[in-house]
Each structure stands twice: as C-alpha cells, then as structure tokens.
DOKELUM-484259 format. One record per residue: residue in one letter; x, y, z of N, C-alpha, C in turn. Coordinates in steps of 0.1 Angstrom, whole numbers, plus 2048, in hexadecimal, padded with zeros to 3 digits. Layout:
REM residues N
aXYZXYZXYZ;...
This chain:
REM residues 85
f1AA4B5AA419E4AFAA919C4A1AA4;i19A496AAB197488AA818B485AA9;d183480AA017547BAA017446EA9E;i172465AA9172456AA7165453AA8;g16144BA9C152447A9914C453A94;a15145AA8B14C467A8513E466A7F;n13B45BA7B12C45AA7612C463A68;a12146BA68122474A5A129480A5C;g12F483A6713A48DA6913449AA70;l129499A781244A5A7D12F4ADA87;f1354A5A9013F4ABA9814C4AEA91;s14F4A7A8715B4ABA7F1594B7A77;l14D4BAA721494C7A6B14B4D2A76;i1444D1A801464DAA8B1544DEA90;a15B4D3A931694D4A971704DBA8D;a16F4D7A801774DFA751764EDA74;r16A4F1A771674FFA7716F507A84;q16F500A8E175504A9A184505A9A;v18B4FBA941994FAA9319F503A88;s195506A8019850FA731A1509A6B;e1A5510A5F1AE50AA551BB505A59;s1BF50BA651CE507A691CD4FAA72;g1C14F5A761BF4EAA7E1BC4DEA75;r1BC4D2A7C1B94C7A741AE4BEA7C;v1A54B7A7519C4AEA7A19E4A0A73;v1A0496A7C1A248AA78196483A7C;s18E47BA72181475A74183465A70;f17E45DA7917E44FA77170449A77;e16D442A6D16043CA6B16142FA65;p15F423A6B161416A64157412A5A;s14B416A5A13F412A52141418A44;m14240FA3A144414A2C13941EA27;r12D41AA2B121421A2711F42FA2E;i12342EA3B12443DA4212F444A3F;f13C43DA3C147444A3914644DA2C;s13D447A2213944DA1513245BA19;r12945BA23122467A2712C471A2D;l13446BA3513D475A3B14647CA31;v14B475A2715347BA1C14A485A14;e13E480A1113548BA0A132498A13;n12F496A1E12D4A2A2713A4ABA29;i1454A5A2A1524ACA291514B5A1C;a1514AEA111514B4A041474C0A02;q13A4BDA0712E4C5A051304D2A0D;n1394D1A1913A4DCA221484E3A1F;g14F4DFA1515C4E6A101664E4A1B;q1674DAA241704DAA2D17E4D3A29;s1894D9A291964D3A2419F4CFA2F;n1994D2A3C1A34CDA4619D4C2A4E;i1954BBA4818E4AEA4E1964A2A46;f19C499A4D1A248EA4819B480A4B;p19247BA4318A46FA47191462A45;f190458A4E19644CA4C18A442A4E;r18A437A4618042BA48186421A51;l186423A5D18D41BA6718641AA73;a185410A7B18240FA8918D412A92;i18B418A9D19741BAA7194412AB2;g19F40AAB619F401AC21AB401AC9;q1AE3F9AD31BB3F7ADA1C43EEAD1;a1C13E6ACA1CA3DDAC11C93E0AB1;t1D33DCAAB1D33DDA9D1D03CFA97;q1C53CDA911C13BFA8E1B53C2A83;m1B23B7A7A1A73B6A7319C3B2A7C;v1913B8A791843B4A811773B2A78;s16D3ACA7C1613ADA751583B7A78;f1513BEA6F1493CAA7313B3C7A6F;t1313CBA771233CAA7411D3D8A72;e1183DCA671123E9A661043E9A6A;g1003F4A710F23F5A750E93F7A68;t0DD3F8A6B0D33FAA600D4409A5B;s0CE40DA510CF41BA4B0C7424A55;e0BE41EA5C0B6426A670BE428A74;h0C741EA760CE41FA830DE41EA81;t0E3427A7A0F1426A780FA427A84;g0F642BA8F0FE42AA9B10141FAA2;v0FB414A9C0FC407AA41063FEA9C;s10D402A921173FBA8C1213F6A96;h1263ECA941313E8A9F13A3DDA9A;v1453DBAA214D3CFA9F1483C3AA4;s1483B8A9B1403ACA9F1483A1A9B;p148395AA314F38BAA0148382A95;d13B386A9113437EA87130388A7B;g134393A7A13239DA7013B39BA64;p1373A0A581403A0A4D14C3A9A4F;n1573A6A481633AFA4A1613BBA41;
C-alpha cells in the first residue's frame, strides 16, 4: 500500500493492519512537523510494516519550496514557489 500525503498516518495505520505483517505500507509526508506525528503514530501503534519517508511525490525529481499549513489546517501544506525549502 502506498500512502501519498500520509499526514499523521490514519490510512497508513489502517492499511498496515489490512496487509498484515507480510505486507508493506510506504508512507510519504513532506511536512517536517506532520512527518514527526506520522512517525510517532507508527511507533505508538506498534506497526513495523510501515516505512515513512519525508518526501513529496511528483512527476519530476527536483528540489522545490514547501509551505506548511497552520497547525489548525495541516492539510493545506503545499509546494510553493515562494515557500521555504
């Protein structure tokens, strides 16, 4: 299972239980703040078959700027030409 834009990992955690120990879940979350929550949630739920990566997924391989949403609206984080790297 591949979770692109995993946020705090809700779907990754559900998928990890569905694919069982023999399956794998690969989770991508570019926001450092949210990625930390993803990693914490994986550990707190004892999931060893989720592999998190702090990366954005797109059609090209390149460095981009990224603007994080506020703590109240984490889902609005996005690649931005004027955001910090």
